[in-house]
N, C-alpha and C positions, 0 to 999 in steps of 0.2 A: 211599654208593655209589648212583649213579643207576640207576634201573630202565629198561632199554631199552624204547622204544615198541614196542608190538605192531603187527602188520600191520593190525589193525582200527583202531588209533588214527591211523595215518599219513594216510588220506584226510581224517579230521576235522582233523588238524593242518594239512594243506595247505590245506583249505578256509578255515579261520579265518586262516591266515597270509596267504592271498591277499586276503581281505577287509580285513585290517589294512593290507597294502601299498597297496591301492586307496584306503582312507580317507586314509592319509598322503599319497599322491600328490595327492589332492584338495586338501589344505592347501597344497601347494607350487605350485598353479596360481593363486595370488593370489585365493583365495576362490571360485574357480569350483567348482561342485558336481562330484563325481566322476561318472564314466560310470556309467550305470545297470547294475546287476547283475541277474542273472537270478533270484536268490532273494529271498524276502521278508526274510530275516535281514540280507542285505547292505544293504537299503534303510534299515534302522533304524540302521546304523552310518555313514551319510553324515554328514560334518561340518557339521551344520546351523548351528552357532554361527558358524563361520568364514565361511560364505557369507551369514549373516544380515545382516552390515553391508553387503555389496555389494548384496543385494536391497533392503535398507532404503534405501540411498542412491539406487538407481535409481528407486525408487517415490516418494521424498520430496524429492529435490533439486529445487528450483524450476526451472520450465521455462526461465526466462531464463538461469539458470546453465548448464543443460545445453546450451542453444543457443549460448551464448558459448563453452563448452568445445569444441563441434564446429567453430565458426568458427575458433577459434585453431588447432586441429589441422590444418584444411584450409589455412589461410593459411601455416602452417609448411611444408607440403609444396610450396607454390607458391614462396614466398620465404623463404630461410633467412638469417637475420641473426645476427651475432655480437654479443653484449652483453658489457659489462664485468662483472667479478666483483661489483662493488658493485650494479649494476643488477639482475643476476641474483638476488642475495640478497634485495633488497628486494621485487622482484616475486614471487619464489617464496614469500616469507612470506605475502603476501596470497592467492596461489593456494592454498596449503596450508590456510589458514584456511577457505576456501570449499569444501574437499574437491573441487577441480577436478583432473581428470587431463589437464592441459596444461602447457606449458613457458613460461618467460618469453620465449623467442625467438618462440613462437607468438603471444603477446600483442602483441609489438612488430611482428611481420609483419602481423598483422591491422590494426593502427593505420595502417601505411604503405599497405597495399593499399586500405583503405576510404577514407582521405583522398584518394588518387589518383583513385579512382572518383568520389567526390563532386565533386571539383574538375573533372574532365573532363566529367561530365554537366552541371554547372552552366555551364561555359564554352560547351558546345555549345548549351544552352538559351538562354544570353544572347546569343550571336552569331548563331544561326540562327533561333530562334523569335521572341523579342521584340526582338532587335537592339538591345540596350541595354548600354552599358559599365557602368552601375550594377549591373545583374544579374550581369555578369561579375565585377565586384569583390566582390559578395556571394558568388559561387561560390568565389573564392579565400579569402575569410574563412571560409566554411562548411567548406572543406577543412582549413584550419588548426584550426578548432574541432573538427572530427571527429578529427583526429590527436591534439590535446590531450586530448579526452574519452576516446578509446580508450587512450591512454597511461595515463590516470588510472583507467581502468575497473577493473583489478584492485583498486586501493585503494578505489574507491567501492563495488564489490561486497563487498569484505571489511568495510568499515564498515557496510554494510547488514546483512550476516550477523552482525557483531559486535553491532549494535544489537538485532537479534532475539534473539540468544543471551543478551545481557546482561539482557534482560527476564525471562529464565527462571532466572537464577542464584540468586535468593533461593529460588525454589521448589525448585531442585536441591539446595541446601544443606539445605532443610527435609526433603526426602524422604530424603537420605542420613543426616542426623542422626537423624531419626525411626526409621529402620531400625537404625542402629548402637546406639541405646539398648538395644534388647532382643536384638540379635544382633551381636556384634562381629566382623563379616566385611565387609571393604571391598569385595571383588568382588561379593558378593551385594547390598550396599547400592547400588553403582553400577548394577547390573542392575535393581534395584527402581526407582531414579530414572529410568533410561532407558525403562522400560516405561510410565511415567506422564507423562513429558514428551513434547512434540511437537517436530519439527524446528524450528530447527536444533540445539539443544543435545542433543536425543536422539541426533542423528547423531554428535556428538562423543563422547558417553558410550559408544555402541556401538563407535566406533572404538577407544576405550581397551581394551575387552574383546577386540576383534578382534585388536589388536596382540599381546596376550598369547596368545590362542588359536592364532594362526598362527606363534608363535615369533619374531616380529620383536623383541619385548622379553621379558625373562625373567620378571619379576614384575609383579603388578598395581600395586605402589607405583612401580616404575620407569616403567610406562606412564602412570600418573597424573601423575607429576612431569614427564615429557616433554610431556604435553599442557598442563599448567599453564604451561609456559614460553611458550606462544603467547599467553597473556593478561598477561604481565608488563608489557607496554607500556600496557595499558588498565585492568586490573581487579586491582590488588594485593590488594584485600579478598577476592576470590574465592580467590586463591592462599593467603592467610593462613587463611581458613576451612577449606580442604581440608587444609592442613598440621596444623591443630589436630585435625581428625578423624583424620588418619593418626597423630598423636602419641598419641591415645587408645588405640591398639592396643598400645602399649608400657607403659601404666600398670598397675602391679600392684594398685593400690587401685581398687575399684569406684567409690567416691565421686569420686576424682580423674578417672577415666575419664569418668564422666557429666558432671562439671563442664567438662571440655574440650570435650565434644560440645555442651553448652549454650552455651559460650563461642563456638563457631564460628558459630552463628546470630546471636548478639548482635553479633559483630564485623561480620558481613555486613550486618545491618540498620543499625547505627550508621554505618558507613562509607558506606552507600548514602545515608542522609539527609544526611550532611555534604557529600558530593560534589554531591548535587542542590541543596543550599543554595547552594553556590558557583556552580553552573551557572545557577541562577535569577537571581543577582545580575549575572552577565555577559551575560544574555540580552536585556536591554532595548534596548541600542543596536543589535545586529544585527537585531532584529525591527522596530524603527522604521525602519531603513534599508531593509529589504525592503519595508515598506509604502510608503515614499516612492518608491522606485525602481520598485516593481511596480504601484502603483495611482495615486498622486497625480500624479506628474510625467508619466507616459505619457498618462494620460487627459486631464489638463488641457492637455497639449501638443497634443492633437487639436483644440483650439479655434482654434489659430493655423494649423494645417495647411490648412484650406479656403481661407484667404486666400492662403497661399503657393502652394497648388496652382492657384488661379485665375490668379495671375500667370504661372505656368509653362506653363499649358495653351495660351497663345497660340502657343507653339512646340512643346510636348511633348504627345503624345496623352494624354487623361485616363486611359485604361485603363492606360497604362504607369506613370503616377504612382500609380494605385491599386494596381498590382502591387508597386511598391516599398514602399509603405506597408504592404501585407499581409505582405511578407517581413520587414519590421522588427518589426511588432507581433504577428504570428501565429507567427513562427518564432524570430527572433533574441532578442527580449526574453523570451519564455517560457523559452527554453533558458538564458539567463543567470540568470533568476530561479530556475529549477529547480536549477541548479548551486549558487547561493548558499544555497538552502534545504537542500540536501544537506550543505553544509559546516557549517551551523548544527547539523543533527542529528548529524553525525559527532562532535561534541564532547559529546553527551549521555552522561552516565555511566550506570552500572547503575541499573535501576529495577525495581519490582515490577509486572509487566504481566499482562495476561489472554491466554488462548489461545483459538483458534477451536475450540470444542467440536465443531463439525461435522466438523473434520478428525480429531479424536481419536475421534469416534464416527461411523462410516460410516452408521449408521441414522438419524442426524440430517441427513444430506446433503439429503434431500428437502425440508427446511425452507427451503432456499435457493430453491425454486421457487414458482410460483403453484399453490396447492392448491385444486382444485375438488372438492367433496364431493357425490356423488349417492347418498344413502342410506349404505350401508356402503362403497361404492366411492369411492376417492380418485384423481383424475386430476392428475398433475403436469405443469406446462407451464413450460419454461425461459423466464425473463423476457426473454431476449435477443430473442425474437420480438415481444413487446410494445414493447420499445425500438425495434427496427427499424421496426415499423409506425408508431409515433408520429413518429419522425424522418423517415421517407419521406413521410408525409402532410404534415407541416409544411414540409419542404423543397420539396416539389412545389408547394405554394401559394406559397411564397416566390419560386420561380423562374418563376412564370407571366409576369411582365413581360419576362423575358429570352426566354422561349419565344415570346411574342407579337412581340417585336422581331425574332426570327429568322424567323417565319412570315409576318407581314403585309408587304405591299408597302411600299416606301419612301415613296411618295406618301401612302399612308394614314397612316403614322406621322408624317410631317412636317406634314400638314394635319389633325391630330387636333383635334376640337372640345373646348372646355372643358366640364367638368361643373359648373362654377360660374362664371357670367358676371360676377359682381361682383368676385370675387377672382382671376379668371383662372387657376383651378386645372385641371390636366389629369391624366388617369389615368397615362399613360405618359410623354409629353413627351420624345420623342427629338429630338436636334438634329443638325445637319449640321456636322461639323468637317472642313474641307477637302473630301474626297470621300467620307468615311466617316461613318456614323451613330454617335453616342455617346448614352448614356443608360442607363437611364431616369432622368429628372430629376423626374418627376411625383410629386405628393403621394400618389396612389393606390399607385404602385409602392413608395414609401418605407414606407407602412403595411404592405403585403404583405411587405416584406423583414423585418419584425419576426418573422415566423413562423420564419425560418431559425435564428437563434440561440436563440430561446425553445424551439422544437421540439427542437433538438439538446440543449440543457441539460436540459429536462424528461425527454427520452428517456433520457439517461445517468443522470440522477438517479433515475428510476423503477427502472432496472436495479439500481443499487446499494442503493436503499432496500428493494426486494423481496428481494434476496439476503441482506440482513442483518437485516431486521426481526424475523422469527420466531426466528432464531438468537440475536439479542441479547436478546429477551424470555426465551428459555429460559435464557440465561446469567445474566440478572439474577435470575431465580428461584433459580438455583443459588447465586449470590452471596449472596442473602438467606438461603438455607439455611446457607451457610458462616458468615455472621455469627452465626447462632443456634447453630451446631454446636459452637462452642468451649464454650459453657455446657452443652450437652447432654453433651459428652464429659467435662467436669469432674464432672457429676452421675453419669455412668456409672462413672467411675473411683472415685468415693466409694462407690457402691452395691456395686461388686465388692470394694472394700476392706473393706466391712462384712461380707463373707462370703457374699453372695448368689451363687448360680450365674449364669453369664453369661446364660443364657436368661431367668431371672427378673429380672435387673438391667435387661435391655433392655426388658422389659415394664413395669417400674416407671418407667423414664425416659420411656417413651411415655405413660404415664398422667399423670405430673407435668407434661409439656410438651404436653398436649392442646391443640389449637387452633393450634399452630404447625407450620411445615414440618418442623422437626426432630422434633417429636412424631409427625407423620404418618409420617416415615421409620421411626422405631423401632416404631411400632404395626404398620406393614406387615410388618416383620421378625418381630415377635412373632406376628402372625397366621399367617404361613407356617410358623413353627416349631410352634405349638400345633395349628393346624387341618390342615395338610398334612403334618406329621411331618418337615419338612425340618430339616437341621442349620443352625446359624447361618451357617456359611460358604456353604452352598448357598442359603439364603434371601437372602443379600446378593449373591453373585457368580454365581449360575446364569445361563448365557448366554441362557436363554429365559424364565425366571421370576423372576430376581433383582430385588431392589428397586432396584438401581443403574440399571436400564433406565429408570426413571422419574425418577431424580436423577443426571443425567450430570455429575458433578463429579470431576475427578481428585483434588482434595484430600480429598473424602469417601471416595473409593475407597481412597486410600492410608491414611487413618486407620482404615478398617474392616479393611484388610489387616493393619495393625499390631496391631489388636485381636485378630484371629483367631490370628495367629502368637504373640503374647505370651501369650494365654490358654492355649496349650499348655504354657507353662512355669510356670503357676500363677497364682492370683488376685492375689498381691502384685505380680508382674511386670506383669500386665495393668492393674491399678489405677494403678500408677506410670506406665505408658506412656500411658494415656488422659489423666491429669492433665497430663503434660508436653506431649503433643500439643495439648491445649487451650490451654496457655500459649503454645506456638509460634504457633498460629493467631491468638491475640489480639495477640501482638507484631507479626506480619506485617501485620495489618489496621491496627494503630495507626500503624505507619510509613507504610503506604500512604495513610492519611488525611492525615498530615503532609505527604507529598509533594504531594498534591493541593492543600493549602492554600498551599504554596510557589508553585505555578504559577497559582493562581486569578486573580490580578490581571492578569498578562500575557495569559493565555488568554482571559479574558472580554473584554478589549478587542479582541483579534484576531478573536474570533468575531463581534462586532458589526460590525467593519470588513468582514470577508469576506461575512457573510450579509446585511447591510443597507446599510451606507454605500457600499461600492464599487459595487454595482449601481445605487444611487440616483444617485451622482455620475456614473456612466457614462450613465445615462438622461438626466440634465440636459445633459450634454455633447453627446449626440446631438441633442437639441432645439435647442441653441445652434448646432451645426454645420449643421443643416438650415436654420435661419433665415439664417445667413451665406451659405450657398450660394444660397438663394432670392433674397436681396438682390443678390448679385453677378450671378446669372443675369439678373434683371430689369434691372439697370443695363447689363449687356452688351447686352441686346436693345435698350434705348432708345438707347445710344450707337451701336449698329449702324444704327438707324433714322435717327439724325442724319446719319451718314455716307452712307446710301443716298440721302437727300434733299438732300445737298450743303450741309448746314448747319454743317459743321465749322469752317472758318475764319471764315465770316461771323458765326457765333454767338459768336465769341470763345473757343471751346474749343480748346486746343492739340491738334494732330493726334496727338501721342504718347499723349494721354489716351484718345483714341478706340480705340486698339488695346491699351490697358493690360490689360484683362480678357479672359480666355478663357472657355470654358464651365464650367471647373472640374470637379472629380471629383464624380459624382452622389452625393447623400446615400444612395442605395440601397447603394452599395458601402462608403461610410464606416460606415454603420450595421452592416453585416454584419461588417466588420473589428473594430469596437469590441465588438460582441456576442460574437464568437468569442474575442476577447482576454479579456473578462471571464470566460468559461467556463474558459479555460486558467488564468487567475490564481486563480480560485476553487478549481480542482482542486489546484494547486500549494500554495497557502497552507493549504487544508484538510488536505492531507497533512502539512504542516509543523506545524500545530496539533495534530493527532493524535499525531504523532511526539514532540512536546515533552511532551504531557500523558500519553499512554498508551504511548509507545514503539512497538514493532512489533506493533500490535494491529489486524489486518486487519478484524475484525468492526466495531469502532468506527470505523475509517477509512471503510469502505463506508457505514455509516449516516450519518456526518457528511457524506460526499460527496453522498449522496442528498438529505439535508435541505438543505444549502447550495445545491446546484445547482437544486433545484426552487424553493426560496424566492427565491434570488438572481435567477434568470432571469425569474420572474414579476414581481418588483419592477422589474427592469430594463425589461421589456416595457411594464408599465403606466406607469411614470414617463416612459420615452422616448416612448410614444404620446401621453400627455397634453401633455408639453412641446412635442413636435413640432407637434401640431395648434395649440396656443395661439400659439407663436412664428411659425408660418407664416402664420396669420391676421393677426397684427399686422404682420409684414413685408410681406405682400401688400397690406394696406390702406394702408400708408405709401407703398410704391413705386407703387401704383396711382394715388395722387393726384398723382404727378409726371408730367405729360404731356410728350411730345416736342414740340419747337417745330414749328409748321406752316410749310410752304414757301409 
């Protein structure tokens, strides 16, 4: 028989009933936190876990994905399109993989609207500003390209997301398997992995938990299986590894359970190696084609362009031809090259990659900046200001010839004196084409133009180099520690297995490994335990004094977390856990080294081509181009002199030959076009190299970009300057010896 509630109990029952209703209503609003209650007790009952995924997604979803999501939603409100069921299913699969809150109709609407805007603006620019049918044709082509690119955008974004997530899958299985060995709870293991991984895979794992917490799916197994289906097309080994971990939950024997967990990591590592082996075999032809189409053929084609341009400039203004060449080399070719490189990376299988520890550790974010130390005070400066300063200064020097051409009177420009009487070199050398001035053709202007691409390349390179240098050094220190850490964990497991208490075992390992980073780690833990009276857990994980603050490594953090949790179950469990974690780390590093060996041949060739050969070839082409334009310009002047003094027909020179050459496109603009193209190609191919070698590793990508851009632009500038000066002197001395016939 139930006891009726007293009058004193009714207010309390109503109070907690209302709080429960409010908490439940918070879950039903798609993860939005419930309205604030007036009491402190109600605040503790807010559904933090259900809203955790939404907040985590809002903070960690990449900006370009959030921007694309907003554009799709706005485009759908403007233009509503109906798609077939097949199109909707394909696009929705990619959108869901990226965690985007948009629809397939919105993606299609954005493609149509953007393509229309690009085409319309291009046609207006072509017909009204430059008045060129070629530019109008480019506009139509760019409109079609924009449509095709945005139609493929969900797939490309999903592939990028997949590539970044695939790089973390080995680590994910490692974290889940490590936790499951000592605690057979799948939900806690997934939460353990989600807390130690960074986006995007951490976002996926939190979504698994969120689907169960909000009632969208009933059990954690159902939520995991539903998530794994999204990877069936790309990563079967990840699905198989997770199913082995799930199967361990139903094993009655402890030995069989542990064997299945160990098997999951073995399957993941072996399949990763096998797929990467096949990928490396299929990679040579696409990479060779990219190098030929991106560097060799376009750059060598520029040798012929000056001659073709000089023939065309008798009827077409040189600036219009320069604009068409710039559209081809600085917009169309880089876009095609970028698309092809993305297609190569989209086929890259799962790999073992590194993560940006500055994103996982906000305290390390300041290492991305320029650090100025004044005693104990440290001033941080964003490297973007250094980049902008270098670029502005260099570009300003480079455009001085254009500024002088716009400021000085026409008579002064046309009657400019030579600064070298023997070779007839001028600083600016503007010429009259019809009624307008074209130029600068002078050697001095050409030399100053080198500052534009070199300044831009060095500026961008400095930005990426500074942003990654300190973070990469810290990560390399952490990697060196991780390589030693497996041996340290093995010794720690043995010491605990011998019956030593955890505190003494840590001290013993620190003494045995003195002089190494691992020994330093355990010595610091031992000092905090002995001298400061802290527990082992506090000595390692304390947010203000913990040793992990000086050793920012997720792998070390997870290993120590397993140590602390397993030690609560006894020394035998802790000893077994440490020995197995040690073996896991050795297996992962062994496979990682084998993967690097697979890629070493192709990657080493590409690095030389991008960092040295391509800039050097481009510099030589600039020198040859400058020589050809100098020869054509001098021949044009001498043929014009023959015409002026009436010696055309009498000298036996056909009249058509006298009007064959125009002024040609100035070397100034050719050089800028080639220089900017080399910068774009260096960025695209460096991203490809890093993607092949390291997957989605932003720290390595920034460092490689900084190194290749600085080195490449310096090589390009020096080679181009030397070859240009040498070939211009040779050309001018030869042409100077040919005198026009006297009347």
